[in-house]
N, C-alpha and C positions, 0 to 999 in steps of 0.2 A: 603567511599565507591564510586566504581566505576559504572556509570550507561551504560552500550554500547545500544543504539539504535541499535533493527534489522531495514535489510531494507529490502524490498520487492520488487516485479515486479508485476506489472500489468499483467495478462492473458487474459483479458475478458473487456475491456470495459465497463465504469460505467456511465449513464446518468441519472440525476436529476437537478431539478427545479433550483439547484444555478449552474450547471455548469455542466462539462465533465472531467471525468479521464477517460482519451487513456489509450489504450492497448500498453504494453512494457516502461511508464512510473515507475521511480521506487520512493518507499512510505518507510516513515521510520515511524514503530509501534507505538503507545503511550499507547492506553491498550486495555483491553479486557472491552467491553460492557456489560450489565445481560444479553440481548437478544442474546449473541452471537458475533454479527459485531463485530467487530474492526475498535478503533479509530483508523486512517493512520492519515499521515500525506504529503503533497507533497510537491515540490521541491518551490513551491512560499509560502507557509506556509497555504496552505490550511487547515480544516480539512475535514476528510470524515470518512463516515461509513460504511465500505465494510466489503460484506461479504468474511471469509479466502479463500473459495475455489477462490478466482476472482485472487486472490493473488499467486506466483509464492513462493517454500520453495530456490529458489539457484538463487538468483536473480544477484551474482556479476559475476557467469558461464556465463549467461544468457548475459549478457552484455559486458562479455571478448569477444564473441565466434563473436559478430558484429563489 
């Protein structure tokens, strides 16, 4: 079984006590939590719990346009 991890682009900066996940950064979807947030991993390998409304559905198109 091949598992493809989908990537999303952050559309709104997320700041927590653990750090900041900046706008326009690419994250990889890990799983959906019980409270509705998504567990995502940034390019440094840090885990973030993000509301899916703060993520873009089309990260590749946005990143290729710049």
